[in-house]
C-alpha positions in Angstrom: 117.1 142.2 120.1 121.0 142.1 120.8 121.7 138.6 118.9 119.3 138.2 116.4 119.1 136.1 113.0 118.7 138.5 110.0 117.2 137.4 106.9 116.2 139.5 103.9 112.6 138.8 103.6 109.3 140.2 101.9 106.3 141.1 104.0 103.1 139.4 102.8 99.2 139.2 104.5 97.1 136.4 104.7 93.8 136.4 106.7 94.9 139.6 108.3 98.1 138.2 109.7 101.5 139.3 108.4 103.9 136.9 106.8 107.4 137.0 105.7 109.3 135.1 102.7 113.2 134.7 103.1 115.7 132.8 101.2 118.0 130.9 103.6 121.1 129.1 103.2 120.6 125.3 103.5 123.4 124.8 106.0 121.3 126.8 108.4 118.5 124.6 108.3 119.6 122.2 110.9 120.6 125.2 113.4 117.0 126.7 113.1 115.0 123.7 113.2 114.7 121.4 116.3 113.4 117.7 115.7 110.0 116.8 117.1 111.2 113.1 116.8 111.6 112.9 120.6 107.6 113.7 121.2 105.9 110.5 121.0 102.3 111.1 121.1 100.9 112.8 117.8 98.8 115.1 119.8 101.6 117.1 121.5 103.3 117.3 117.8 102.8 119.9 115.2 103.8 117.6 112.3 103.8 113.9 111.3 106.9 111.7 112.3 109.6 111.6 109.8 109.3 108.5 107.4 113.0 107.6 107.1 112.0 105.5 104.0 111.3 108.7 102.2 114.6 110.0 102.7 117.0 108.1 100.5 115.0 108.9 97.6 114.8 112.4 97.8 118.4 112.9 98.9 119.3 110.9 95.7 117.2 113.1 93.9 119.4 116.0 94.8 122.4 114.4 94.6 121.9 112.8 91.0 120.3 116.2 89.7 123.1 118.6 91.4 122.6 121.2 88.8 119.0 121.5 87.9 117.1 119.7 91.4 114.3 121.9 92.5 112.4 122.1 96.2 109.5 124.1 96.9 109.2 126.6 100.0 109.6 125.3 103.7 106.7 127.1 105.8 107.6 127.6 109.4 106.4 129.4 112.6 108.3 131.8 114.8 108.0 130.8 118.7 109.4 134.0 120.3 110.3 137.6 119.4 110.8 139.3 115.8 110.7 142.1 114.2 110.3 143.3 110.5 112.6 146.1 109.6 111.5 148.3 106.3 114.7 148.7 103.9 112.5 151.4 102.6 109.8 153.2 104.5 106.2 152.1 103.5 107.5 148.9 101.5 107.1 145.4 102.0 111.0 144.5 101.4 113.2 144.7 104.5 115.1 142.6 107.1 113.3 140.1 109.3 115.3 139.8 112.7 114.5 137.4 114.9 115.7 136.8 118.4 118.3 134.1 118.9 116.4 132.6 121.8 113.4 131.8 119.3 112.1 128.3 118.4 111.4 128.0 114.7 109.0 125.1 113.8 108.6 123.2 110.3 104.8 123.4 109.7 105.4 121.8 106.1 108.7 120.5 104.6 110.3 118.3 107.1 110.9 115.4 104.8 112.6 118.2 102.1 114.4 119.6 105.3 115.7 115.9 106.4 116.6 115.0 102.6 118.6 118.3 102.0 120.7 117.5 105.5 121.5 114.2 104.2 122.6 115.1 101.0 124.9 118.0 102.6 126.7 115.3 104.4 128.0 114.1 100.9 128.2 117.2 99.2 128.9 120.0 101.7 129.0 122.8 98.5 125.0 122.6 99.0 125.2 124.4 102.2 125.5 127.7 100.7 122.6 127.4 98.4 119.5 128.8 99.7 115.5 127.4 100.0 112.7 129.7 100.3 110.9 129.7 103.6 107.3 131.3 104.9 107.8 132.3 108.2 104.8 132.8 110.2 104.0 134.0 113.9 103.7 131.1 116.1 100.2 130.8 117.9 100.5 127.9 119.8 100.5 124.2 119.2 96.8 124.1 118.3 97.2 126.7 115.6 100.4 125.0 114.3 98.8 121.7 114.2 95.7 123.9 112.2 98.3 125.1 109.8 99.9 121.4 108.9 96.4 120.4 108.5 95.4 123.3 106.1 98.7 123.0 104.3 98.3 119.5 103.7 94.6 118.4 103.4 93.9 120.0 99.9 97.0 118.7 98.6 96.5 116.7 95.6 99.0 114.2 94.6 100.0 114.3 90.6 98.6 111.3 88.8 101.3 108.8 87.8 100.4 109.9 83.8 101.0 113.2 84.6 104.1 112.8 86.4 105.6 110.3 83.4 104.4 112.9 80.9 106.2 115.5 82.5 109.3 113.4 83.3 112.4 114.5 81.2 114.8 112.7 83.4 113.0 108.8 83.4 114.2 107.3 80.6 111.6 104.7 80.5 109.4 107.4 80.8 110.8 109.3 77.8 110.7 105.8 75.8 106.9 105.3 76.8 105.9 108.7 75.4 107.9 107.6 72.4 106.1 104.7 72.2 102.7 106.4 72.6 103.4 108.7 69.3 104.4 105.8 67.5 101.8 103.1 67.9 98.7 104.5 66.3 96.1 102.3 68.7 98.3 104.1 71.6 98.1 107.5 70.2 94.4 107.4 69.4 93.5 106.0 72.9 95.8 106.7 75.7 95.0 109.4 78.5 98.2 110.8 78.9 97.0 112.8 82.5 94.6 110.3 84.6 95.4 107.2 86.2 91.8 106.2 86.3 89.3 106.2 83.5 85.7 106.4 83.7 83.5 104.1 82.2 82.6 106.8 79.5 86.2 107.6 78.8 87.0 108.2 75.2 90.3 106.3 75.9 91.6 102.8 76.7 94.4 103.1 78.6 96.5 105.5 80.5 100.2 106.4 80.0 100.8 105.0 83.6 99.4 101.7 82.4 102.0 101.6 79.1 104.8 102.8 81.3 104.2 100.1 83.9 103.9 97.4 81.1 107.1 98.9 79.6 108.8 98.2 82.7 108.2 94.4 82.6 109.9 94.4 79.5 112.9 96.3 80.5 113.2 95.2 83.7 115.5 98.2 84.2 115.5 102.0 84.9 117.7 102.6 81.6 116.7 102.6 78.4 118.8 102.8 75.1 118.0 103.9 71.9 117.7 100.5 70.7 115.7 99.5 73.4 113.0 102.4 72.4 113.5 101.1 68.8 112.5 97.4 70.3 109.5 99.3 72.2 108.0 101.0 69.0 108.6 97.4 66.8 107.0 95.3 69.8 103.8 97.3 70.6 103.1 97.9 67.0 103.3 94.2 66.2 101.0 93.5 69.3 98.7 95.9 68.2 98.6 95.1 64.7 97.6 91.6 65.8 95.0 92.1 68.0 91.5 91.9 66.4 89.5 94.2 69.0 92.1 96.7 68.9 91.8 97.3 64.9 87.8 96.9 64.7 87.8 99.9 67.2 90.1 101.9 65.3 87.7 101.2 62.2 84.7 101.5 64.3 83.6 98.0 64.0 83.1 97.8 67.5 82.7 100.3 70.4 84.7 101.4 73.3 81.7 100.2 75.5 81.9 96.9 73.8 85.1 96.4 74.0 85.7 97.2 77.8 82.8 95.2 78.9 83.3 92.1 77.0 87.0 91.8 76.5 90.0 91.7 78.3 92.1 93.6 76.2 91.5 96.5 77.6 92.7 95.6 80.9 95.5 96.9 82.9 96.6 93.4 84.0 96.4 92.0 80.0 98.7 94.9 79.0 101.0 94.0 81.6 101.2 90.4 80.7 101.7 91.5 77.1 104.9 93.8 78.7 105.8 90.5 80.3 105.2 88.5 77.0 107.6 91.5 75.4 110.4 90.7 77.9 110.2 87.2 76.1 111.1 88.7 72.9 113.7 91.2 74.4 115.7 88.5 75.8 115.6 85.8 73.0 118.0 86.0 70.1 116.0 84.1 68.0 112.4 84.8 68.8 110.6 86.0 65.5 107.7 88.8 66.0 105.8 86.8 63.2 104.6 84.5 66.0 102.8 87.5 67.3 100.3 87.0 64.3 98.8 84.1 66.7 97.4 86.7 69.2 94.7 87.0 65.8 93.5 83.6 66.7 93.1 84.6 70.4 89.5 84.3 71.8 90.1 87.5 74.2 86.2 87.5 75.8 85.9 87.4 79.0 83.5 85.1 79.1 86.2 82.5 77.7 86.4 80.8 81.3 88.8 78.3 79.8 91.2 80.8 78.8 91.1 83.6 81.5 89.1 82.2 84.5 91.2 82.1 87.8 94.0 83.6 85.7 92.7 87.3 84.7 89.0 87.0 85.9 88.0 85.7 89.3 85.2 83.2 89.7 82.7 86.1 90.6 83.6 88.1 87.4 86.0 90.6 88.9 89.2 91.2 87.3 92.5 90.1 89.2 95.5 92.8 89.3 97.8 90.9 91.2 101.4 89.8 89.6 100.2 86.2 89.7 97.4 87.2 87.5 99.7 88.7 85.1 102.3 85.7 85.2 99.2 83.3 84.4 97.5 85.6 81.8 100.8 86.0 79.9 101.1 82.0 80.3 98.0 81.7 78.4 98.7 84.1 75.8 102.3 82.2 75.4 100.4 78.7 75.2 98.0 79.9 72.5 100.5 81.4 70.1 103.1 78.7 70.5 105.5 79.8 72.9 107.7 77.5 75.5 106.7 78.4 79.1 109.6 79.4 81.6 110.3 77.2 84.6 108.5 79.8 86.9 105.7 79.7 84.6 105.2 76.3 84.3 105.3 75.8 88.2 102.3 78.7 88.2 100.5 76.3 85.5 100.9 73.6 87.7 99.6 74.9 90.9 96.7 76.8 88.9 95.6 73.2 88.0 95.7 71.6 91.2 93.8 74.4 93.2 
């Protein structure tokens, strides 16, 4: 091969077939990999079409974390002539030489590639950095499509709770972990790994539930030290004044009874309490002592006067819409003596008129 790409590589073996791992400069990605976007019918592509809406977020992730971003390897097939030249006889370390006329086809990682290319338009120095690519020999469209399926169908998306637990960049995520650690009820009954709890779970809430409730309070992706202090104080006041939560802590009620008969374990209720927290967050005169009124609220699901068509549907199912959050919060406000906002008054009027 007179003109070739040369990549330092390590040779491996899977299913009796050789593959090669190389470190490739980011600036070469657009030269190596052609676009499949002009192929309309999916049966003639080896990849899904690029979802353009994903690219800005991934690009910004690179640019905003320039010194500590991380991307996993791309997987690609080589359609053309290539050879592996061992650096030392009988070793798996060497140089992968690929004919310049060969076609490289991404089997997994097209959105990473597109985001990298977009980021390099704003920061050219990225071009000198590298990404690992796992190269396979191309065995035709059918094989490439199967590789795409095999690489993706067994992938399991990380739960939002676990992603939040491990996130050290999101200040609201960091604050939420501090809230859980400093609010005894949350600390004892929050699942930090799952997003959906089974009926026999030993927990009441998920970390993601509490994170979302905190976003209702802050309405911002930024969280200061004062905000963290506020969140901890607010949620402790809430927890201290919800009778059923304290009965569970004191073993005067079972988790099963709490889940089946009260609305205080529902995500919609926690979000409504988050919305209530926004009132205290914005108000310069609001006194947390008002939250003692939570003790007198009848949280039973069967209390139709409080929760029907707000939190619970007429068929007994739970409402999980944003409107349900607003209406549930409004009822809590009414019951503890807080004036409703204009939006909440309008929603109350609409509810009565239905």
